C-alpha positions in Angstrom: -5.8 6.4 15.6 -3.2 7.5 12.0 -4.7 10.8 9.2 -3.7 10.1 5.7 -0.6 11.3 5.1 -1.7 13.3 2.1 -5.0 15.0 3.5 -4.9 14.7 6.8 -8.0 12.9 7.4 -8.4 9.5 9.1 -7.3 6.5 7.8 -10.2 3.8 7.6 -9.6 -0.6 7.6 -11.2 -2.5 5.5 -11.0 -6.5 5.1 -8.2 -5.6 1.7 -7.2 -2.7 3.0 -6.6 0.6 4.8 -8.2 4.0 3.2 -8.5 7.6 3.6 -11.9 8.3 5.0 -12.1 10.5 1.7 -11.7 7.7 -1.2 -14.4 6.9 -1.8 -14.9 3.9 -4.6 -18.4 3.8 -6.3 -18.9 0.9 -9.0 -19.3 2.2 -12.2 -22.4 -0.6 -14.1 -19.1 -0.3 -17.0 -17.6 -2.8 -13.9 -15.0 0.0 -13.2 -14.1 1.7 -10.7 -14.4 5.2 -10.1 -13.3 7.1 -6.3 -15.8 9.6 -5.9 -14.1 10.9 -3.2 -11.6 13.9 -2.4 -8.1 11.9 -1.9 -7.2 9.0 -3.7 -4.8 7.2 -0.8 -5.2 3.3 -0.2 -2.7 0.4 0.7 -4.2 -2.6 0.0 -3.2 -5.8 2.6 -2.5 -8.3 -0.3 0.1 -6.3 -3.3 1.0 -9.1 -5.7 5.0 -7.8 -6.1 5.7 -7.7 -2.5 3.1 -9.9 -1.2 0.6 -9.8 1.8 1.2 -7.3 4.9 -0.6 -6.7 7.7 -2.7 -3.6 9.3 0.7 -3.9 11.8 2.8 -3.4 8.1 0.4 -0.5 7.0 1.4 1.3 10.5 5.4 0.3 10.5 5.1 2.3 6.2 2.5 5.1 8.0 5.4 4.9 10.3 8.3 6.2 7.4 9.6 2.7 8.0 10.3 0.2 4.8 8.9 -3.8 6.2 10.8 -6.3 4.9 9.8 -9.8 3.7 10.2 -13.9 3.4 13.0 -13.1 0.1 14.7 -9.9 1.5 12.5 -7.8 -0.5 11.6 -4.1 1.2 8.5 -2.1 1.2 7.4 1.6 2.1 5.3 4.4 1.3 5.5 6.8 -1.5 3.0 9.0 -1.1 3.7 9.9 -5.0 3.3 6.7 -6.5 -0.9 7.1 -7.5 -2.6 5.0 -7.2 -0.4 1.8 -5.0 0.9 5.2 -3.0 4.6 2.2 -2.0 7.7 1.8 -3.5 9.7 -2.4 -3.1 12.2 -2.6 -3.8 14.0 -6.4 -4.5 16.7 -7.7 -2.5 20.0 -8.9 -4.6 19.2 -11.8 -6.6 21.8 -14.3 -6.1 23.5 -15.5 -8.5 24.3 -19.1 -8.9 27.8 -20.5 -7.9 29.1 -22.5 -10.9 29.9 -26.0 -10.3 
């Protein structure tokens, strides 16, 4: 069982993310979300910039390692980068050759 890298409480998993048990989002009447808990930590499985992660990928991030996608972009955990808590390093673009 993994603990939150911010507050050391237990981490939980649902279909869309891994999150701290102290992260308690509530949808307001306005349609916006507000955290009523004391910790913001969560990692979404679907990341628009990097792609889709698995629970195993998140475990790898929590162990201090990075994960590489098919494009060779790397994602790592960055607890200071709220609300995403990840950092993406893009692979160098391959320049097209002259024809």
